[in-house]
C-alpha positions in Angstrom: -34.0 31.3 22.4 -34.0 29.8 18.9 -30.8 27.9 18.1 -29.8 27.2 14.5 -28.0 24.2 13.2 -24.3 24.1 14.0 -21.8 25.2 11.5 -18.5 25.2 13.4 -17.8 22.0 15.5 -15.1 21.0 17.9 -14.4 17.3 17.9 -12.6 15.9 20.9 -11.2 12.4 20.6 -10.1 11.3 17.1 -9.2 7.7 17.8 -10.5 4.6 16.0 -14.1 5.8 16.0 -13.6 9.5 16.2 -11.3 9.9 13.2 -13.6 8.5 10.6 -16.6 10.3 12.2 -14.7 13.6 12.0 -13.9 12.9 8.3 -17.6 12.5 7.6 -18.3 15.9 9.2 -15.7 17.5 7.0 -17.2 15.9 3.9 -20.6 17.2 4.9 -19.2 20.7 4.9 -18.8 21.5 8.6 -15.9 23.7 9.8 -14.1 21.4 12.2 -11.6 22.1 15.1 -10.0 18.9 16.3 -8.1 17.8 19.4 -6.7 14.5 20.6 -4.5 13.6 23.5 -2.1 12.0 21.0 -1.6 14.9 18.6 -0.5 12.8 15.7 -4.0 11.3 15.5 -5.3 14.6 14.2 -2.7 15.0 11.4 -4.8 13.3 8.7 -7.8 15.4 9.6 -5.8 18.6 9.5 -4.5 17.6 6.0 -8.2 17.1 5.0 -9.1 20.6 6.1 -9.7 20.6 9.9 -8.1 23.0 12.3 -5.9 21.6 15.0 -6.3 22.9 18.6 -3.6 23.0 21.2 -5.9 22.0 24.1 -9.4 20.8 24.5 -10.5 24.2 25.9 -8.9 26.0 23.0 -10.9 23.7 20.6 -14.3 24.7 21.9 -14.0 28.5 22.0 -16.4 30.2 19.6 -17.8 26.9 18.2 -21.5 26.1 17.8 -21.2 22.5 19.0 -18.8 20.2 20.8 -18.6 16.5 20.0 -16.9 14.1 22.4 -15.8 10.6 21.4 -13.7 9.5 24.4 -12.7 6.4 26.2 -14.9 6.5 29.3 -16.9 8.6 31.7 -13.9 9.6 33.8 -12.1 11.0 30.8 -15.2 12.9 29.7 -15.6 14.4 33.2 -11.9 15.3 33.2 -12.1 17.2 30.0 -15.4 18.9 30.6 -14.9 20.1 34.1 -11.2 19.9 35.0 -9.5 20.8 31.7 -11.8 23.8 31.1 -13.9 22.6 28.2 -17.3 23.5 29.7 -16.0 26.8 31.0 -14.6 27.8 27.6 -17.8 27.2 25.8 -19.9 30.2 24.9 -23.5 30.4 26.1 -25.9 28.0 24.3 -23.2 25.8 22.9 -24.5 22.3 22.2 -22.4 19.5 23.8 -23.0 16.1 22.2 -21.3 13.3 24.0 -21.0 10.3 21.7 -18.8 8.4 24.1 -20.1 5.3 25.9 -20.5 6.3 29.6 -22.7 5.3 32.5 -26.3 6.8 32.4 -25.8 8.2 35.9 -22.7 10.1 34.7 -24.6 11.4 31.6 -27.4 12.7 33.8 -24.9 14.4 36.1 -23.2 16.0 33.1 -26.5 17.2 31.8 -27.4 18.8 35.1 -24.0 20.6 35.4 -23.8 21.7 31.7 -27.4 23.0 31.5 -26.8 24.8 34.8 -23.9 26.6 33.0 -26.2 27.7 30.2 -25.1 25.0 27.8 -27.1 22.4 26.0 -26.4 18.7 26.1 -27.3 15.4 24.3 -25.9 12.0 25.3 -25.6 10.2 22.0 -23.6 7.0 22.1 -23.3 5.0 18.9 -23.3 1.4 17.6 -21.8 0.2 14.3 -18.1 0.0 15.1 -15.3 1.4 12.9 -17.0 0.2 9.7 -20.2 2.1 10.5 -18.2 5.1 11.5 -16.3 5.1 8.2 -19.5 4.6 6.2 -21.5 7.3 8.0 -23.9 4.5 9.0 -23.8 4.5 12.8 -26.9 3.9 14.9 -27.1 6.9 17.2 -29.1 6.6 20.4 -29.9 10.1 21.8 -31.1 11.3 25.1 -32.0 14.9 25.6 -34.4 17.7 24.7 -36.2 17.4 21.4 -35.4 20.9 20.3 -31.7 20.2 20.8 -31.9 17.1 18.7 -33.7 19.0 16.0 -30.9 21.6 15.8 -28.3 18.8 15.8 -30.0 16.9 13.0 -27.6 17.9 10.2 -24.7 16.7 12.4 -26.3 13.4 13.0 -27.1 12.9 9.3 -23.4 13.1 8.5 -22.7 10.3 11.0 -25.6 7.9 10.7 -29.2 7.5 11.8 -30.4 9.0 15.1 -33.3 7.9 17.3 -34.5 10.0 20.2 -35.0 7.5 23.0 -35.9 9.8 25.9 -34.5 12.4 28.3 -30.9 12.9 29.3 -29.2 9.7 30.2 -31.6 7.6 28.0 -29.1 7.4 25.2 -26.5 5.8 27.4 -29.1 3.4 28.8 -30.0 2.4 25.3 -26.3 1.8 24.5 -26.1 -0.5 27.5 -29.0 -2.5 26.2 -27.2 -2.7 22.9 -24.0 -3.8 24.6 -25.8 -6.5 26.6 -27.3 -8.0 23.4 -24.0 -7.6 21.5 -21.9 -9.3 24.2 -24.3 -12.3 24.7 -24.6 -12.8 21.0 -20.8 -12.8 20.5 -20.7 -15.4 23.2 -23.4 -17.5 21.4 -21.6 -17.2 18.1 -18.3 -18.2 19.7 -19.9 -21.3 21.3 -21.5 -22.2 18.0 -18.2 -22.0 16.1 -16.4 -24.1 18.7 -19.2 -26.7 18.7 -19.1 -26.9 14.9 -15.3 -27.5 14.8 -15.3 -30.0 17.7 -18.1 -32.0 16.1 -16.1 -32.3 12.8 -17.9 -29.8 10.6 -16.3 -26.9 8.8 -17.1 -23.8 10.9 -17.0 -21.5 7.8 -19.5 -23.6 6.0 -21.7 -23.9 9.1 -21.7 -20.1 9.4 -22.6 -19.8 5.7 -25.5 -22.3 6.1 -27.1 -20.6 9.1 -26.7 -17.1 7.7 -29.9 -17.7 5.8 -31.8 -19.0 8.9 -33.4 -17.6 11.9 -30.2 -16.8 13.8 -28.9 -14.5 11.0 -27.4 -11.4 12.5 -24.8 -8.8 11.9 -22.6 -10.3 14.6 -22.8 -13.8 13.0 -22.0 -12.2 9.7 -19.1 -9.9 10.7 -17.8 -11.3 14.0 -18.3 -14.9 13.0 -16.1 -14.2 10.0 -13.5 -12.6 12.3 -13.5 -15.7 14.4 -13.0 -18.0 11.4 -10.2 -15.8 10.0 -8.6 -15.2 13.4 -8.7 -11.5 12.7 -8.9 -9.8 16.0 -7.6 -6.4 15.0 -9.8 -4.2 17.3 -12.9 -2.5 16.0 -14.4 -2.8 19.5 -11.8 -3.7 22.1 -12.3 -6.4 24.8 -11.5 -3.8 27.5 -14.3 -1.5 26.2 -16.8 -4.4 26.1 -15.9 -5.3 29.6 -16.2 -1.6 30.7 -19.7 -1.5 29.2 -20.8 -4.8 30.8 -19.7 -3.5 34.2 -21.9 -0.5 33.6 -24.8 -2.7 32.5 -24.6 -4.8 35.7 -24.3 -1.7 37.9 -27.5 -0.3 36.4 -29.2 -3.7 36.7 -28.3 -3.8 40.4 -29.7 -0.4 41.0 -33.0 -1.2 39.3 -33.3 -4.7 40.9 -32.9 -6.8 37.7 -31.0 -10.1 37.5 -29.2 -10.6 34.1 -27.6 -14.2 34.4 -26.4 -14.4 30.7 -24.8 -11.0 31.0 -23.1 -11.9 34.2 -21.6 -15.1 32.7 -20.4 -13.4 29.5 -18.9 -10.6 31.6 -16.9 -13.3 33.5 -15.6 -14.6 30.1 -14.6 -11.2 28.9 -12.9 -10.5 32.3 -10.9 -13.7 32.0 -9.9 -12.9 28.4 -8.7 -9.4 29.5 -6.8 -10.9 32.4 -5.0 -13.3 30.0 -3.4 -10.3 28.2 -5.9 -9.9 25.4 -7.7 -6.8 26.5 -6.7 -4.9 23.4 -8.0 -7.5 20.9 -11.4 -7.1 19.2 -14.3 -8.4 21.3 -14.9 -11.2 18.8 -11.7 -12.7 20.3 -14.1 -14.0 23.0 -13.9 -17.3 21.1 -10.4 -17.7 22.4 -11.7 -17.8 25.9 -14.5 -20.2 25.0 -11.9 -22.5 23.4 -9.7 -22.4 26.4 -12.6 -23.7 28.5 
């Protein structure tokens, strides 16, 4: 069967990331039905032209595609299979899960959804709230090439997509991303702490090395957050910790030892335990400073 590009989309999960992503879909001309557990988080989207749904199952009836941007794999499973989302979708509906979940869960969802006559892409993102607002997310997609082709207009409104392999590969790619992000945040935090302890101005040190070999988006954006002490969450500590747990679980299954990831996971866990789980993950510098 030939599937055309989606026109009407259900968007489930309009939080920090989902809300600006949904706005970009509206700007691109898609008809949008939105649902969020906290209903007030859909008010701005409704004012911008979206249609509010009373339940997740109600949102997906008669749409061409369903986008999910939810907290974790358990929440995605709950909505899809316990709150009736999958059952309410018409045959051939394209389900695009842009949440960050474990690859094994994504593969299981793919098996169940395709068995119900639906199509599925796991497509987690990187770029944070800034990338979401700018429509500049890096989208890592796992699935069937034909499904990605039909979803291309949707992805264009949100950022740049790369097809990285079969179902589950998008989530594996996101874990690789989160491994590098977490370790790099730790490295930047240690560098800023060392600069200050040694008597240099951390802001000027960051400025000096931005033109060097260690230049990175994390040094640029998160290094500035550390200097400004601005830990309003773009990516929360608790979510970074959740992703690192998933990374290490996959590593155990495939027999890979990741010593740097293990150590930075310990630091994030300690930071969360100290009551800072809702801060931005750049707040890791607080844990480094605490020793």
